[in-house]
C-alpha positions as CSV (number, residue, x, y, z in Angstrom):
1,M,-7.5,-10.3,-11.6
2,P,-6.3,-6.3,-12.4
3,D,-2.3,-5.6,-11.9
4,Q,-2.1,-3.8,-8.5
5,L,-0.2,-0.1,-8.2
6,C,2.1,-0.6,-5.9
7,L,4.6,2.1,-3.8
8,S,8.1,0.6,-2.9
9,L,10.2,2.3,-0.4
10,W,13.9,2.1,0.5
11,L,14.8,3.0,3.8
12,R,18.1,4.4,5.2
13,G,19.6,2.6,8.2
14,F,16.8,-0.3,7.5
15,D,17.8,-3.4,9.4
16,E,16.5,-6.0,11.8
17,R,16.5,-3.5,14.9
18,T,14.4,-0.6,12.9
19,M,12.3,-2.4,10.7
20,L,9.3,-2.8,12.8
21,E,9.5,0.8,14.2
22,R,9.6,2.3,10.6
23,W,6.8,0.3,9.5
24,G,5.0,1.4,12.3
25,E,5.4,5.0,11.2
26,L,4.5,3.8,7.7
27,L,1.3,2.6,9.7
28,R,0.6,5.7,11.3
29,V,0.9,8.2,8.4
30,F,-1.4,5.8,6.2
31,P,-5.0,7.4,5.6
32,F,-6.9,4.6,6.0
33,S,-10.1,4.7,5.8
34,T,-13.0,6.5,7.6
35,L,-15.9,4.8,5.6
36,R,-14.9,1.4,7.6
37,P,-12.6,0.4,9.8
38,G,-9.1,0.8,8.2
39,I,-7.2,-2.1,9.1
40,A,-8.7,-5.6,8.7
41,A,-5.9,-8.3,9.1
42,L,-2.2,-8.7,10.0
43,R,-0.3,-11.8,8.5
44,I,3.7,-12.3,9.7
45,Y,5.5,-14.9,7.3
46,A,9.1,-16.2,7.3
47,L,11.3,-16.8,5.0
48,E,8.8,-16.3,1.9
49,F,5.1,-15.8,1.4
50,A,4.6,-19.4,0.1
51,E,5.2,-20.5,3.6
52,P,1.8,-20.8,5.8
53,A,1.8,-18.1,7.8
54,L,3.4,-17.7,11.4
55,S,1.2,-15.3,12.8
56,E,-2.9,-14.4,11.3
57,Q,-5.0,-11.8,13.2
58,M,-8.3,-10.6,12.4
59,F,-9.4,-7.3,13.5
60,A,-13.5,-7.1,14.0
61,V,-13.0,-3.5,15.4
62,D,-10.8,-0.7,14.1
63,V,-6.7,-1.3,15.7
64,D,-4.5,1.4,15.7
65,A,-0.6,1.2,14.4
66,E,0.8,0.4,17.7
67,T,-1.4,-2.4,18.7
68,V,-0.6,-4.2,15.1
69,V,3.3,-3.4,16.1
70,E,3.4,-4.8,19.4
71,L,1.2,-8.0,18.0
72,A,4.3,-8.4,15.0
73,E,6.9,-7.6,18.1
74,E,6.4,-11.0,19.2
75,F,8.0,-12.2,15.4
76,P,11.0,-9.5,15.2
77,E,13.3,-12.2,13.0
78,P,15.2,-10.6,10.1
79,D,14.1,-13.5,7.8
80,C,9.9,-12.5,8.5
81,G,7.6,-10.3,6.2
82,Y,4.7,-8.4,8.2
83,L,1.8,-7.7,5.9
84,V,-1.2,-5.6,7.0
85,E,-4.5,-5.8,5.2
86,G,-7.0,-2.5,5.3
87,W,-8.8,-0.3,3.4
88,W,-8.0,3.2,2.0
89,D,-11.2,5.8,0.3
90,L,-11.0,6.4,-3.1
91,W,-13.2,7.3,-5.9
92,R,-15.2,3.9,-7.6
93,Y,-17.7,4.1,-10.4
94,D,-20.4,2.0,-10.3
95,G,-23.2,3.4,-12.3
96,N,-22.2,6.5,-10.3
97,W,-19.2,8.3,-8.5
98,Q,-18.8,7.7,-4.9
99,L,-16.0,7.4,-2.2
100,S,-15.5,4.1,-0.6
101,P,-13.0,1.9,0.6
102,S,-10.6,0.1,-1.7
103,P,-8.3,-2.6,-0.4
104,V,-4.4,-2.0,0.4
105,V,-1.7,-3.9,1.5
106,L,1.2,-2.5,3.6
107,T,4.2,-5.4,4.0
108,C,7.3,-4.8,5.4
109,F,10.1,-7.1,4.3
110,G,12.8,-8.3,7.1
111,P,16.1,-8.0,5.7
112,Q,16.5,-11.5,5.1
113,F,13.0,-12.2,4.1
114,E,12.7,-13.4,0.0
115,N,11.8,-10.4,-1.5
116,E,12.1,-9.9,-5.7
117,I,13.1,-6.3,-5.9
118,G,14.7,-5.7,-2.5
119,D,12.6,-3.2,-1.2
120,H,12.2,-2.4,2.6
121,L,8.5,-1.6,2.5
122,R,5.7,-1.8,0.0
123,L,2.4,-0.4,-0.7
124,E,-0.2,-2.4,-2.7
125,L,-2.1,0.6,-3.2
126,G,-4.8,-1.4,-5.5
127,P,-5.9,-2.6,-8.7
128,E,-4.2,0.5,-11.2
129,E,-7.8,0.9,-13.2
130,R,-8.8,3.3,-9.9
131,F,-6.2,5.4,-10.9
132,L,-6.2,5.6,-14.3
133,P,-9.5,7.5,-16.4
134,L,-12.2,5.0,-18.0
135,V,-13.1,6.0,-21.8
136,G,-16.4,7.4,-22.0
137,V,-16.9,7.5,-18.5
138,P,-18.0,11.0,-17.4
139,Q,-15.8,13.1,-14.9
140,S,-13.7,10.1,-15.1
141,A,-10.3,12.0,-15.6
142,R,-11.1,14.1,-12.4
143,K,-12.0,10.9,-10.5
144,A,-8.8,9.1,-11.3
145,H,-6.5,12.8,-10.8
146,S,-7.9,12.8,-7.4
147,N,-7.2,9.1,-6.7
148,L,-3.6,9.7,-8.2
149,Q,-3.3,12.8,-5.7
150,S,-3.9,10.6,-2.9
151,I,-0.9,8.9,-3.6
152,V,1.0,11.9,-4.3
153,R,0.2,13.4,-1.0
154,L,0.7,10.0,0.7
155,A,4.4,10.3,-1.0
156,H,4.8,13.6,0.4
157,E,3.8,12.5,3.8
158,I,5.9,9.1,4.1
159,E,9.4,11.5,2.8
160,K,8.8,13.5,6.0
161,R,8.4,10.9,8.4
162,L,10.7,8.5,7.4
163,P,14.4,8.4,6.0
164,L,13.8,7.7,2.2
165,E,16.8,6.7,0.0
166,R,14.4,6.1,-3.0
167,Q,10.6,5.2,-3.4
168,N,9.4,3.7,-6.8
169,L,5.4,4.1,-8.2
170,W,5.4,0.6,-10.2
171,S,2.5,-1.7,-11.6
172,E,2.6,-5.3,-11.8
173,S,2.0,-4.7,-15.3
174,G,5.8,-3.4,-16.4
175,E,3.8,-1.2,-18.5
176,D,5.1,2.8,-17.8
177,F,2.1,3.8,-15.7
178,A,2.5,7.7,-15.9
179,E,2.6,6.9,-19.9
180,R,-0.8,4.9,-19.7
181,V,-2.1,7.4,-17.7
182,M,-1.3,10.4,-20.3
183,E,-2.4,8.5,-22.8
184,L,-6.0,7.6,-21.7
185,A,-6.4,10.9,-20.0
186,D,-6.4,12.4,-23.7
187,E,-9.1,9.7,-24.4
188,A,-10.8,10.6,-21.3
189,D,-13.7,12.9,-21.1
């Protein structure tokens, strides 16, 4: 399975009283897909993701952030993790370039939920290859740049709406993502 590109957020004043409000704000600012219903599922876990979900709600039609937060508020515990699965539109190459829905996961970690890096909110933005130029594929650098610009715009919107202490764009591979982008951009197109 390809490595995910993630954006981690640490917020000022994040605690069990503010966690769902902050997560709701993230859900409101996130550019969910216009090509298919953006929010597909809500899962709530206690203690850690290895445990079975306390609640699981699948959505056949588009729902808004307020509905999702209301459902999550039924479990307002500091040891819960809240996970929304959905879609956002990115450029993808499948013989030709097209804008298409790409999976995304937006997670809120309660202050007592098991979390390896201690971030408060995390966005799993999709496979990192969607944000890297493909060697030998025409227009690859331009399309990867467009997908990266989507992250930059999102990060700016998040900065305006949430009390950020810091944010970090990282890849599960642990490699320097910015360095990989530069190397592949030189080889692409």
